[in-house]
PDB file with one MODEL, atoms N, CA, C and O in Angstrom:
MODEL        1
ATOM      1  N   MET A   1     -14.328  84.022   9.201  1.00  0.00           N
ATOM      2  CA  MET A   1     -14.526  82.909   8.303  1.00  0.00           C
ATOM      3  C   MET A   1     -13.359  81.938   8.456  1.00  0.00           C
ATOM      4  O   MET A   1     -12.197  82.342   8.418  1.00  0.00           O
ATOM      5  N   SER A   2     -13.674  80.663   8.627  1.00  0.00           N
ATOM      6  CA  SER A   2     -12.618  79.681   8.859  1.00  0.00           C
ATOM      7  C   SER A   2     -12.043  79.171   7.539  1.00  0.00           C
ATOM      8  O   SER A   2     -12.612  79.364   6.464  1.00  0.00           O
ATOM      9  N   ASP A   3     -10.909  78.524   7.667  1.00  0.00           N
ATOM     10  CA  ASP A   3     -10.282  77.904   6.496  1.00  0.00           C
ATOM     11  C   ASP A   3     -10.991  76.618   6.093  1.00  0.00           C
ATOM     12  O   ASP A   3     -10.761  76.106   4.997  1.00  0.00           O
ATOM     13  N   TYR A   4     -11.855  76.084   6.967  1.00  0.00           N
ATOM     14  CA  TYR A   4     -12.576  74.851   6.655  1.00  0.00           C
ATOM     15  C   TYR A   4     -13.410  74.978   5.391  1.00  0.00           C
ATOM     16  O   TYR A   4     -13.507  74.030   4.612  1.00  0.00           O
ATOM     17  N   ASN A   5     -14.018  76.154   5.180  1.00  0.00           N
ATOM     18  CA  ASN A   5     -14.906  76.297   4.021  1.00  0.00           C
ATOM     19  C   ASN A   5     -14.146  76.284   2.697  1.00  0.00           C
ATOM     20  O   ASN A   5     -14.761  76.236   1.632  1.00  0.00           O
ATOM     21  N   LYS A   6     -12.828  76.327   2.754  1.00  0.00           N
ATOM     22  CA  LYS A   6     -12.021  76.236   1.542  1.00  0.00           C
ATOM     23  C   LYS A   6     -11.779  74.779   1.137  1.00  0.00           C
ATOM     24  O   LYS A   6     -11.446  74.498  -0.015  1.00  0.00           O
ATOM     25  N   ILE A   7     -11.948  73.857   2.086  1.00  0.00           N
ATOM     26  CA  ILE A   7     -11.723  72.437   1.825  1.00  0.00           C
ATOM     27  C   ILE A   7     -12.995  71.828   1.266  1.00  0.00           C
ATOM     28  O   ILE A   7     -14.063  71.931   1.871  1.00  0.00           O
ATOM     29  N   LYS A   8     -12.877  71.192   0.110  1.00  0.00           N
ATOM     30  CA  LYS A   8     -14.034  70.583  -0.552  1.00  0.00           C
ATOM     31  C   LYS A   8     -14.096  69.094  -0.212  1.00  0.00           C
ATOM     32  O   LYS A   8     -13.182  68.329  -0.519  1.00  0.00           O
ATOM     33  N   ILE A   9     -15.198  68.708   0.429  1.00  0.00           N
ATOM     34  CA  ILE A   9     -15.419  67.327   0.841  1.00  0.00           C
ATOM     35  C   ILE A   9     -16.482  66.718  -0.068  1.00  0.00           C
ATOM     36  O   ILE A   9     -17.539  67.314  -0.275  1.00  0.00           O
ATOM     37  N   GLY A  10     -16.208  65.546  -0.605  1.00  0.00           N
ATOM     38  CA  GLY A  10     -17.192  64.804  -1.380  1.00  0.00           C
ATOM     39  C   GLY A  10     -17.529  63.509  -0.667  1.00  0.00           C
ATOM     40  O   GLY A  10     -16.633  62.733  -0.335  1.00  0.00           O
ATOM     41  N   ILE A  11     -18.815  63.264  -0.428  1.00  0.00           N
ATOM     42  CA  ILE A  11     -19.267  62.029   0.212  1.00  0.00           C
ATOM     43  C   ILE A  11     -19.907  61.171  -0.868  1.00  0.00           C
ATOM     44  O   ILE A  11     -20.930  61.552  -1.437  1.00  0.00           O
ATOM     45  N   ILE A  12     -19.314  60.015  -1.157  1.00  0.00           N
ATOM     46  CA  ILE A  12     -19.786  59.163  -2.236  1.00  0.00           C
ATOM     47  C   ILE A  12     -21.083  58.473  -1.827  1.00  0.00           C
ATOM     48  O   ILE A  12     -21.139  57.795  -0.802  1.00  0.00           O
ATOM     49  N   ASN A  13     -22.108  58.652  -2.627  1.00  0.00           N
ATOM     50  CA  ASN A  13     -23.416  58.065  -2.354  1.00  0.00           C
ATOM     51  C   ASN A  13     -23.503  56.694  -3.016  1.00  0.00           C
ATOM     52  O   ASN A  13     -23.622  56.587  -4.236  1.00  0.00           O
ATOM     53  N   LEU A  14     -23.442  55.644  -2.191  1.00  0.00           N
ATOM     54  CA  LEU A  14     -23.531  54.277  -2.693  1.00  0.00           C
ATOM     55  C   LEU A  14     -24.974  53.763  -2.697  1.00  0.00           C
ATOM     56  O   LEU A  14     -25.233  52.618  -3.065  1.00  0.00           O
ATOM     57  N   LYS A  15     -25.886  54.603  -2.293  1.00  0.00           N
ATOM     58  CA  LYS A  15     -27.318  54.297  -2.288  1.00  0.00           C
ATOM     59  C   LYS A  15     -27.679  53.140  -1.358  1.00  0.00           C
ATOM     60  O   LYS A  15     -28.767  52.576  -1.476  1.00  0.00           O
ATOM     61  N   ILE A  16     -26.792  52.779  -0.439  1.00  0.00           N
ATOM     62  CA  ILE A  16     -27.092  51.698   0.496  1.00  0.00           C
ATOM     63  C   ILE A  16     -26.779  52.085   1.937  1.00  0.00           C
ATOM     64  O   ILE A  16     -26.842  51.244   2.833  1.00  0.00           O
ATOM     65  N   ASN A  17     -26.448  53.331   2.159  1.00  0.00           N
ATOM     66  CA  ASN A  17     -26.057  53.726   3.501  1.00  0.00           C
ATOM     67  C   ASN A  17     -26.636  55.082   3.871  1.00  0.00           C
ATOM     68  O   ASN A  17     -27.121  55.825   3.018  1.00  0.00           O
ATOM     69  N   ASN A  18     -26.576  55.386   5.153  1.00  0.00           N
ATOM     70  CA  ASN A  18     -27.055  56.661   5.657  1.00  0.00           C
ATOM     71  C   ASN A  18     -25.896  57.653   5.658  1.00  0.00           C
ATOM     72  O   ASN A  18     -25.053  57.639   6.555  1.00  0.00           O
ATOM     73  N   ILE A  19     -25.868  58.503   4.657  1.00  0.00           N
ATOM     74  CA  ILE A  19     -24.752  59.439   4.519  1.00  0.00           C
ATOM     75  C   ILE A  19     -25.075  60.820   5.072  1.00  0.00           C
ATOM     76  O   ILE A  19     -24.199  61.682   5.146  1.00  0.00           O
ATOM     77  N   TYR A  20     -26.316  61.031   5.456  1.00  0.00           N
ATOM     78  CA  TYR A  20     -26.722  62.375   5.839  1.00  0.00           C
ATOM     79  C   TYR A  20     -26.160  62.810   7.187  1.00  0.00           C
ATOM     80  O   TYR A  20     -25.968  64.006   7.409  1.00  0.00           O
ATOM     81  N   SER A  21     -25.893  61.880   8.084  1.00  0.00           N
ATOM     82  CA  SER A  21     -25.263  62.263   9.346  1.00  0.00           C
ATOM     83  C   SER A  21     -23.820  62.696   9.109  1.00  0.00           C
ATOM     84  O   SER A  21     -23.334  63.626   9.751  1.00  0.00           O
ATOM     85  N   ILE A  22     -23.134  62.020   8.185  1.00  0.00           N
ATOM     86  CA  ILE A  22     -21.765  62.417   7.821  1.00  0.00           C
ATOM     87  C   ILE A  22     -21.792  63.783   7.147  1.00  0.00           C
ATOM     88  O   ILE A  22     -20.984  64.658   7.459  1.00  0.00           O
ATOM     89  N   TYR A  23     -22.730  63.955   6.220  1.00  0.00           N
ATOM     90  CA  TYR A  23     -22.885  65.232   5.517  1.00  0.00           C
ATOM     91  C   TYR A  23     -23.117  66.368   6.516  1.00  0.00           C
ATOM     92  O   TYR A  23     -22.463  67.409   6.452  1.00  0.00           O
ATOM     93  N   GLN A  24     -24.048  66.155   7.430  1.00  0.00           N
ATOM     94  CA  GLN A  24     -24.397  67.215   8.393  1.00  0.00           C
ATOM     95  C   GLN A  24     -23.229  67.530   9.312  1.00  0.00           C
ATOM     96  O   GLN A  24     -23.003  68.693   9.647  1.00  0.00           O
ATOM     97  N   ALA A  25     -22.480  66.505   9.727  1.00  0.00           N
ATOM     98  CA  ALA A  25     -21.314  66.737  10.585  1.00  0.00           C
ATOM     99  C   ALA A  25     -20.274  67.587   9.863  1.00  0.00           C
ATOM    100  O   ALA A  25     -19.729  68.526  10.442  1.00  0.00           O
ATOM    101  N   CYS A  26     -19.998  67.265   8.603  1.00  0.00           N
ATOM    102  CA  CYS A  26     -19.029  68.044   7.822  1.00  0.00           C
ATOM    103  C   CYS A  26     -19.502  69.483   7.631  1.00  0.00           C
ATOM    104  O   CYS A  26     -18.713  70.420   7.753  1.00  0.00           O
ATOM    105  N   LYS A  27     -20.777  69.658   7.334  1.00  0.00           N
ATOM    106  CA  LYS A  27     -21.336  71.010   7.159  1.00  0.00           C
ATOM    107  C   LYS A  27     -21.259  71.797   8.467  1.00  0.00           C
ATOM    108  O   LYS A  27     -20.917  72.979   8.460  1.00  0.00           O
ATOM    109  N   ASN A  28     -21.576  71.144   9.592  1.00  0.00           N
ATOM    110  CA  ASN A  28     -21.556  71.835  10.882  1.00  0.00           C
ATOM    111  C   ASN A  28     -20.161  72.317  11.252  1.00  0.00           C
ATOM    112  O   ASN A  28     -20.011  73.358  11.891  1.00  0.00           O
ATOM    113  N   ILE A  29     -19.149  71.569  10.857  1.00  0.00           N
ATOM    114  CA  ILE A  29     -17.767  71.984  11.106  1.00  0.00           C
ATOM    115  C   ILE A  29     -17.405  73.176  10.222  1.00  0.00           C
ATOM    116  O   ILE A  29     -16.585  74.015  10.596  1.00  0.00           O
ATOM    117  N   GLY A  30     -18.029  73.240   9.045  1.00  0.00           N
ATOM    118  CA  GLY A  30     -17.765  74.363   8.151  1.00  0.00           C
ATOM    119  C   GLY A  30     -17.168  73.973   6.815  1.00  0.00           C
ATOM    120  O   GLY A  30     -16.827  74.842   6.012  1.00  0.00           O
ATOM    121  N   TYR A  31     -17.033  72.663   6.560  1.00  0.00           N
ATOM    122  CA  TYR A  31     -16.485  72.227   5.280  1.00  0.00           C
ATOM    123  C   TYR A  31     -17.462  72.485   4.142  1.00  0.00           C
ATOM    124  O   TYR A  31     -18.677  72.436   4.335  1.00  0.00           O
ATOM    125  N   ASN A  32     -16.940  72.753   2.983  1.00  0.00           N
ATOM    126  CA  ASN A  32     -17.716  72.858   1.751  1.00  0.00           C
ATOM    127  C   ASN A  32     -18.001  71.418   1.317  1.00  0.00           C
ATOM    128  O   ASN A  32     -17.134  70.760   0.742  1.00  0.00           O
ATOM    129  N   THR A  33     -19.205  70.934   1.590  1.00  0.00           N
ATOM    130  CA  THR A  33     -19.512  69.510   1.474  1.00  0.00           C
ATOM    131  C   THR A  33     -20.585  69.253   0.429  1.00  0.00           C
ATOM    132  O   THR A  33     -21.551  70.006   0.303  1.00  0.00           O
ATOM    133  N   LYS A  34     -20.389  68.156  -0.329  1.00  0.00           N
ATOM    134  CA  LYS A  34     -21.357  67.761  -1.350  1.00  0.00           C
ATOM    135  C   LYS A  34     -21.501  66.244  -1.348  1.00  0.00           C
ATOM    136  O   LYS A  34     -20.529  65.515  -1.152  1.00  0.00           O
ATOM    137  N   ILE A  35     -22.724  65.784  -1.568  1.00  0.00           N
ATOM    138  CA  ILE A  35     -22.962  64.361  -1.769  1.00  0.00           C
ATOM    139  C   ILE A  35     -22.701  64.071  -3.238  1.00  0.00           C
ATOM    140  O   ILE A  35     -23.269  64.716  -4.119  1.00  0.00           O
ATOM    141  N   VAL A  36     -21.837  63.096  -3.495  1.00  0.00           N
ATOM    142  CA  VAL A  36     -21.358  62.797  -4.838  1.00  0.00           C
ATOM    143  C   VAL A  36     -22.232  61.728  -5.485  1.00  0.00           C
ATOM    144  O   VAL A  36     -22.451  60.659  -4.914  1.00  0.00           O
ATOM    145  N   SER A  37     -22.715  62.024  -6.652  1.00  0.00           N
ATOM    146  CA  SER A  37     -23.491  61.074  -7.439  1.00  0.00           C
ATOM    147  C   SER A  37     -22.549  60.095  -8.133  1.00  0.00           C
ATOM    148  O   SER A  37     -21.453  60.480  -8.539  1.00  0.00           O
ATOM    149  N   PRO A  38     -22.962  58.830  -8.277  1.00  0.00           N
ATOM    150  CA  PRO A  38     -22.126  57.877  -9.025  1.00  0.00           C
ATOM    151  C   PRO A  38     -21.913  58.303 -10.475  1.00  0.00           C
ATOM    152  O   PRO A  38     -20.961  57.857 -11.116  1.00  0.00           O
ATOM    153  N   ARG A  39     -22.766  59.141 -10.985  1.00  0.00           N
ATOM    154  CA  ARG A  39     -22.658  59.580 -12.386  1.00  0.00           C
ATOM    155  C   ARG A  39     -21.670  60.717 -12.600  1.00  0.00           C
ATOM    156  O   ARG A  39     -21.365  61.076 -13.737  1.00  0.00           O
ATOM    157  N   GLU A  40     -21.172  61.279 -11.515  1.00  0.00           N
ATOM    158  CA  GLU A  40     -20.212  62.375 -11.637  1.00  0.00           C
ATOM    159  C   GLU A  40     -18.966  61.860 -12.352  1.00  0.00           C
ATOM    160  O   GLU A  40     -18.431  60.810 -11.998  1.00  0.00           O
ATOM    161  N   ASN A  41     -18.508  62.601 -13.357  1.00  0.00           N
ATOM    162  CA  ASN A  41     -17.406  62.127 -14.204  1.00  0.00           C
ATOM    163  C   ASN A  41     -16.052  62.129 -13.522  1.00  0.00           C
ATOM    164  O   ASN A  41     -15.275  61.188 -13.682  1.00  0.00           O
ATOM    165  N   LYS A  42     -15.763  63.174 -12.766  1.00  0.00           N
ATOM    166  CA  LYS A  42     -14.444  63.306 -12.159  1.00  0.00           C
ATOM    167  C   LYS A  42     -14.619  63.908 -10.773  1.00  0.00           C
ATOM    168  O   LYS A  42     -15.446  64.796 -10.566  1.00  0.00           O
ATOM    169  N   TYR A  43     -13.834  63.415  -9.835  1.00  0.00           N
ATOM    170  CA  TYR A  43     -13.899  63.921  -8.470  1.00  0.00           C
ATOM    171  C   TYR A  43     -12.924  65.086  -8.313  1.00  0.00           C
ATOM    172  O   TYR A  43     -11.712  64.912  -8.436  1.00  0.00           O
ATOM    173  N   THR A  44     -13.460  66.262  -8.043  1.00  0.00           N
ATOM    174  CA  THR A  44     -12.647  67.473  -7.937  1.00  0.00           C
ATOM    175  C   THR A  44     -12.619  67.983  -6.497  1.00  0.00           C
ATOM    176  O   THR A  44     -12.610  69.191  -6.261  1.00  0.00           O
ATOM    177  N   TYR A  45     -12.605  67.079  -5.561  1.00  0.00           N
ATOM    178  CA  TYR A  45     -12.642  67.431  -4.146  1.00  0.00           C
ATOM    179  C   TYR A  45     -11.250  67.328  -3.552  1.00  0.00           C
ATOM    180  O   TYR A  45     -10.340  66.764  -4.160  1.00  0.00           O
ATOM    181  N   ASP A  46     -11.095  67.882  -2.354  1.00  0.00           N
ATOM    182  CA  ASP A  46      -9.839  67.733  -1.627  1.00  0.00           C
ATOM    183  C   ASP A  46      -9.832  66.420  -0.850  1.00  0.00           C
ATOM    184  O   ASP A  46      -8.796  65.773  -0.699  1.00  0.00           O
ATOM    185  N   VAL A  47     -11.009  66.043  -0.361  1.00  0.00           N
ATOM    186  CA  VAL A  47     -11.168  64.822   0.425  1.00  0.00           C
ATOM    187  C   VAL A  47     -12.415  64.098  -0.059  1.00  0.00           C
ATOM    188  O   VAL A  47     -13.463  64.711  -0.262  1.00  0.00           O
ATOM    189  N   LEU A  48     -12.292  62.784  -0.244  1.00  0.00           N
ATOM    190  CA  LEU A  48     -13.445  61.943  -0.536  1.00  0.00           C
ATOM    191  C   LEU A  48     -13.729  61.089   0.691  1.00  0.00           C
ATOM    192  O   LEU A  48     -12.809  60.559   1.314  1.00  0.00           O
ATOM    193  N   ILE A  49     -15.003  60.959   1.034  1.00  0.00           N
ATOM    194  CA  ILE A  49     -15.403  60.064   2.107  1.00  0.00           C
ATOM    195  C   ILE A  49     -16.189  58.929   1.477  1.00  0.00           C
ATOM    196  O   ILE A  49     -17.154  59.149   0.746  1.00  0.00           O
ATOM    197  N   LEU A  50     -15.754  57.704   1.777  1.00  0.00           N
ATOM    198  CA  LEU A  50     -16.420  56.509   1.301  1.00  0.00           C
ATOM    199  C   LEU A  50     -17.097  55.866   2.506  1.00  0.00           C
ATOM    200  O   LEU A  50     -16.456  55.140   3.266  1.00  0.00           O
ATOM    201  N   PRO A  51     -18.402  56.132   2.685  1.00  0.00           N
ATOM    202  CA  PRO A  51     -19.098  55.623   3.872  1.00  0.00           C
ATOM    203  C   PRO A  51     -19.408  54.134   3.731  1.00  0.00           C
ATOM    204  O   PRO A  51     -19.610  53.630   2.625  1.00  0.00           O
ATOM    205  N   GLY A  52     -19.443  53.452   4.848  1.00  0.00           N
ATOM    206  CA  GLY A  52     -19.760  52.032   4.857  1.00  0.00           C
ATOM    207  C   GLY A  52     -21.063  51.769   5.575  1.00  0.00           C
ATOM    208  O   GLY A  52     -21.623  52.648   6.231  1.00  0.00           O
ATOM    209  N   ASP A  53     -21.533  50.549   5.440  1.00  0.00           N
ATOM    210  CA  ASP A  53     -22.768  50.179   6.131  1.00  0.00           C
ATOM    211  C   ASP A  53     -22.772  48.729   6.557  1.00  0.00           C
ATOM    212  O   ASP A  53     -23.790  48.233   7.041  1.00  0.00           O
ATOM    213  N   GLY A  54     -21.662  48.039   6.390  1.00  0.00           N
ATOM    214  CA  GLY A  54     -21.588  46.643   6.771  1.00  0.00           C
ATOM    215  C   GLY A  54     -21.915  45.687   5.632  1.00  0.00           C
ATOM    216  O   GLY A  54     -21.797  44.475   5.810  1.00  0.00           O
ATOM    217  N   ALA A  55     -22.313  46.178   4.490  1.00  0.00           N
ATOM    218  CA  ALA A  55     -22.637  45.339   3.330  1.00  0.00           C
ATOM    219  C   ALA A  55     -21.531  45.492   2.294  1.00  0.00           C
ATOM    220  O   ALA A  55     -21.749  46.052   1.219  1.00  0.00           O
ATOM    221  N   PHE A  56     -20.353  44.994   2.621  1.00  0.00           N
ATOM    222  CA  PHE A  56     -19.172  45.209   1.797  1.00  0.00           C
ATOM    223  C   PHE A  56     -19.356  44.719   0.365  1.00  0.00           C
ATOM    224  O   PHE A  56     -19.044  45.447  -0.578  1.00  0.00           O
ATOM    225  N   MET A  57     -19.853  43.509   0.190  1.00  0.00           N
ATOM    226  CA  MET A  57     -19.980  42.947  -1.160  1.00  0.00           C
ATOM    227  C   MET A  57     -20.980  43.746  -2.007  1.00  0.00           C
ATOM    228  O   MET A  57     -20.740  43.979  -3.191  1.00  0.00           O
ATOM    229  N   THR A  58     -22.076  44.157  -1.417  1.00  0.00           N
ATOM    230  CA  THR A  58     -23.060  44.970  -2.134  1.00  0.00           C
ATOM    231  C   THR A  58     -22.442  46.301  -2.542  1.00  0.00           C
ATOM    232  O   THR A  58     -22.629  46.767  -3.666  1.00  0.00           O
ATOM    233  N   ALA A  59     -21.707  46.901  -1.621  1.00  0.00           N
ATOM    234  CA  ALA A  59     -21.055  48.179  -1.919  1.00  0.00           C
ATOM    235  C   ALA A  59     -20.024  48.027  -3.035  1.00  0.00           C
ATOM    236  O   ALA A  59     -19.958  48.863  -3.936  1.00  0.00           O
ATOM    237  N   MET A  60     -19.224  46.969  -2.982  1.00  0.00           N
ATOM    238  CA  MET A  60     -18.198  46.771  -4.008  1.00  0.00           C
ATOM    239  C   MET A  60     -18.815  46.513  -5.378  1.00  0.00           C
ATOM    240  O   MET A  60     -18.288  46.985  -6.387  1.00  0.00           O
ATOM    241  N   ARG A  61     -19.908  45.783  -5.432  1.00  0.00           N
ATOM    242  CA  ARG A  61     -20.587  45.582  -6.722  1.00  0.00           C
ATOM    243  C   ARG A  61     -21.057  46.918  -7.290  1.00  0.00           C
ATOM    244  O   ARG A  61     -20.897  47.181  -8.482  1.00  0.00           O
ATOM    245  N   PHE A  62     -21.634  47.758  -6.440  1.00  0.00           N
ATOM    246  CA  PHE A  62     -22.109  49.075  -6.867  1.00  0.00           C
ATOM    247  C   PHE A  62     -20.941  49.940  -7.336  1.00  0.00           C
ATOM    248  O   PHE A  62     -21.032  50.620  -8.358  1.00  0.00           O
ATOM    249  N   ILE A  63     -19.859  49.908  -6.587  1.00  0.00           N
ATOM    250  CA  ILE A  63     -18.673  50.700  -6.929  1.00  0.00           C
ATOM    251  C   ILE A  63     -18.109  50.277  -8.284  1.00  0.00           C
ATOM    252  O   ILE A  63     -17.813  51.124  -9.126  1.00  0.00           O
ATOM    253  N   ARG A  64     -17.965  48.996  -8.489  1.00  0.00           N
ATOM    254  CA  ARG A  64     -17.415  48.502  -9.761  1.00  0.00           C
ATOM    255  C   ARG A  64     -18.376  48.735 -10.920  1.00  0.00           C
ATOM    256  O   ARG A  64     -17.952  49.166 -11.992  1.00  0.00           O
ATOM    257  N   TYR A  65     -19.654  48.460 -10.724  1.00  0.00           N
ATOM    258  CA  TYR A  65     -20.652  48.617 -11.781  1.00  0.00           C
ATOM    259  C   TYR A  65     -20.716  50.060 -12.285  1.00  0.00           C
ATOM    260  O   TYR A  65     -20.899  50.298 -13.478  1.00  0.00           O
ATOM    261  N   ASN A  66     -20.564  51.018 -11.372  1.00  0.00           N
ATOM    262  CA  ASN A  66     -20.659  52.432 -11.717  1.00  0.00           C
ATOM    263  C   ASN A  66     -19.316  53.078 -12.024  1.00  0.00           C
ATOM    264  O   ASN A  66     -19.255  54.289 -12.239  1.00  0.00           O
ATOM    265  N   GLY A  67     -18.243  52.301 -12.050  1.00  0.00           N
ATOM    266  CA  GLY A  67     -16.930  52.842 -12.373  1.00  0.00           C
ATOM    267  C   GLY A  67     -16.342  53.737 -11.302  1.00  0.00           C
ATOM    268  O   GLY A  67     -15.403  54.488 -11.565  1.00  0.00           O
ATOM    269  N   ILE A  68     -16.883  53.666 -10.103  1.00  0.00           N
ATOM    270  CA  ILE A  68     -16.391  54.514  -9.011  1.00  0.00           C
ATOM    271  C   ILE A  68     -14.983  54.108  -8.618  1.00  0.00           C
ATOM    272  O   ILE A  68     -14.191  54.957  -8.210  1.00  0.00           O
ATOM    273  N   ASP A  69     -14.654  52.828  -8.730  1.00  0.00           N
ATOM    274  CA  ASP A  69     -13.306  52.376  -8.383  1.00  0.00           C
ATOM    275  C   ASP A  69     -12.250  53.084  -9.228  1.00  0.00           C
ATOM    276  O   ASP A  69     -11.210  53.489  -8.708  1.00  0.00           O
ATOM    277  N   GLN A  70     -12.509  53.236 -10.518  1.00  0.00           N
ATOM    278  CA  GLN A  70     -11.569  53.918 -11.404  1.00  0.00           C
ATOM    279  C   GLN A  70     -11.495  55.415 -11.083  1.00  0.00           C
ATOM    280  O   GLN A  70     -10.419  56.011 -11.134  1.00  0.00           O
ATOM    281  N   LYS A  71     -12.635  56.014 -10.755  1.00  0.00           N
ATOM    282  CA  LYS A  71     -12.646  57.440 -10.398  1.00  0.00           C
ATOM    283  C   LYS A  71     -11.856  57.687  -9.122  1.00  0.00           C
ATOM    284  O   LYS A  71     -11.135  58.679  -9.019  1.00  0.00           O
ATOM    285  N   ILE A  72     -11.989  56.782  -8.138  1.00  0.00           N
ATOM    286  CA  ILE A  72     -11.221  56.910  -6.895  1.00  0.00           C
ATOM    287  C   ILE A  72      -9.734  56.749  -7.189  1.00  0.00           C
ATOM    288  O   ILE A  72      -8.915  57.509  -6.672  1.00  0.00           O
ATOM    289  N   TYR A  73      -9.379  55.771  -8.010  1.00  0.00           N
ATOM    290  CA  TYR A  73      -7.974  55.565  -8.379  1.00  0.00           C
ATOM    291  C   TYR A  73      -7.391  56.822  -9.023  1.00  0.00           C
ATOM    292  O   TYR A  73      -6.296  57.254  -8.663  1.00  0.00           O
ATOM    293  N   GLU A  74      -8.112  57.404  -9.964  1.00  0.00           N
ATOM    294  CA  GLU A  74      -7.644  58.627 -10.623  1.00  0.00           C
ATOM    295  C   GLU A  74      -7.539  59.775  -9.635  1.00  0.00           C
ATOM    296  O   GLU A  74      -6.591  60.558  -9.690  1.00  0.00           O
ATOM    297  N   PHE A  75      -8.501  59.880  -8.734  1.00  0.00           N
ATOM    298  CA  PHE A  75      -8.502  60.915  -7.701  1.00  0.00           C
ATOM    299  C   PHE A  75      -7.239  60.821  -6.855  1.00  0.00           C
ATOM    300  O   PHE A  75      -6.614  61.835  -6.544  1.00  0.00           O
ATOM    301  N   LEU A  76      -6.867  59.600  -6.483  1.00  0.00           N
ATOM    302  CA  LEU A  76      -5.736  59.399  -5.585  1.00  0.00           C
ATOM    303  C   LEU A  76      -4.382  59.515  -6.271  1.00  0.00           C
ATOM    304  O   LEU A  76      -3.355  59.444  -5.596  1.00  0.00           O
ATOM    305  N   GLN A  77      -4.346  59.689  -7.582  1.00  0.00           N
ATOM    306  CA  GLN A  77      -3.086  59.910  -8.277  1.00  0.00           C
ATOM    307  C   GLN A  77      -2.466  61.245  -7.868  1.00  0.00           C
ATOM    308  O   GLN A  77      -1.251  61.422  -7.958  1.00  0.00           O
ATOM    309  N   ASN A  78      -3.294  62.173  -7.423  1.00  0.00           N
ATOM    310  CA  ASN A  78      -2.813  63.438  -6.886  1.00  0.00           C
ATOM    311  C   ASN A  78      -2.488  63.213  -5.413  1.00  0.00           C
ATOM    312  O   ASN A  78      -3.386  62.933  -4.619  1.00  0.00           O
ATOM    313  N   LYS A  79      -1.251  63.327  -5.051  1.00  0.00           N
ATOM    314  CA  LYS A  79      -0.800  63.032  -3.686  1.00  0.00           C
ATOM    315  C   LYS A  79      -1.364  63.985  -2.635  1.00  0.00           C
ATOM    316  O   LYS A  79      -1.255  63.710  -1.440  1.00  0.00           O
ATOM    317  N   ASN A  80      -1.964  65.102  -3.056  1.00  0.00           N
ATOM    318  CA  ASN A  80      -2.557  66.038  -2.112  1.00  0.00           C
ATOM    319  C   ASN A  80      -4.011  65.699  -1.786  1.00  0.00           C
ATOM    320  O   ASN A  80      -4.620  66.352  -0.939  1.00  0.00           O
ATOM    321  N   LYS A  81      -4.565  64.702  -2.438  1.00  0.00           N
ATOM    322  CA  LYS A  81      -5.944  64.305  -2.214  1.00  0.00           C
ATOM    323  C   LYS A  81      -5.999  63.196  -1.181  1.00  0.00           C
ATOM    324  O   LYS A  81      -5.057  62.417  -1.039  1.00  0.00           O
ATOM    325  N   ARG A  82      -7.105  63.131  -0.463  1.00  0.00           N
ATOM    326  CA  ARG A  82      -7.265  62.146   0.602  1.00  0.00           C
ATOM    327  C   ARG A  82      -8.577  61.395   0.449  1.00  0.00           C
ATOM    328  O   ARG A  82      -9.577  61.952  -0.003  1.00  0.00           O
ATOM    329  N   LEU A  83      -8.560  60.131   0.830  1.00  0.00           N
ATOM    330  CA  LEU A  83      -9.740  59.280   0.857  1.00  0.00           C
ATOM    331  C   LEU A  83      -9.923  58.781   2.277  1.00  0.00           C
ATOM    332  O   LEU A  83      -8.993  58.242   2.877  1.00  0.00           O
ATOM    333  N   MET A  84     -11.117  58.959   2.812  1.00  0.00           N
ATOM    334  CA  MET A  84     -11.415  58.466   4.150  1.00  0.00           C
ATOM    335  C   MET A  84     -12.530  57.449   4.041  1.00  0.00           C
ATOM    336  O   MET A  84     -13.621  57.767   3.570  1.00  0.00           O
ATOM    337  N   GLY A  85     -12.266  56.231   4.472  1.00  0.00           N
ATOM    338  CA  GLY A  85     -13.282  55.192   4.495  1.00  0.00           C
ATOM    339  C   GLY A  85     -13.853  55.040   5.885  1.00  0.00           C
ATOM    340  O   GLY A  85     -13.118  55.035   6.872  1.00  0.00           O
ATOM    341  N   ILE A  86     -15.145  54.917   5.959  1.00  0.00           N
ATOM    342  CA  ILE A  86     -15.808  54.760   7.258  1.00  0.00           C
ATOM    343  C   ILE A  86     -16.463  53.388   7.274  1.00  0.00           C
ATOM    344  O   ILE A  86     -17.089  53.014   8.266  1.00  0.00           O
TER     345      ILE A  86
ENDMDL
END
């Protein structure tokens, strides 16, 4: 059993992008991976992935409207947490 399955990956679902290829890649490597709903109150992952799709303004409106920006800010207050933007 690898150490990868101990790392919790959260992929933020902005409802405007194809996140399933990212999800499948993380799962295939062995990470404990979950697609994160905008309604989730607090991010308890080791790594957050913020996928892109080329529609920056649409994504930012969704992020702000759903309070995801504040959740990401709180998540990053822990220096051991990581955010990866694609």
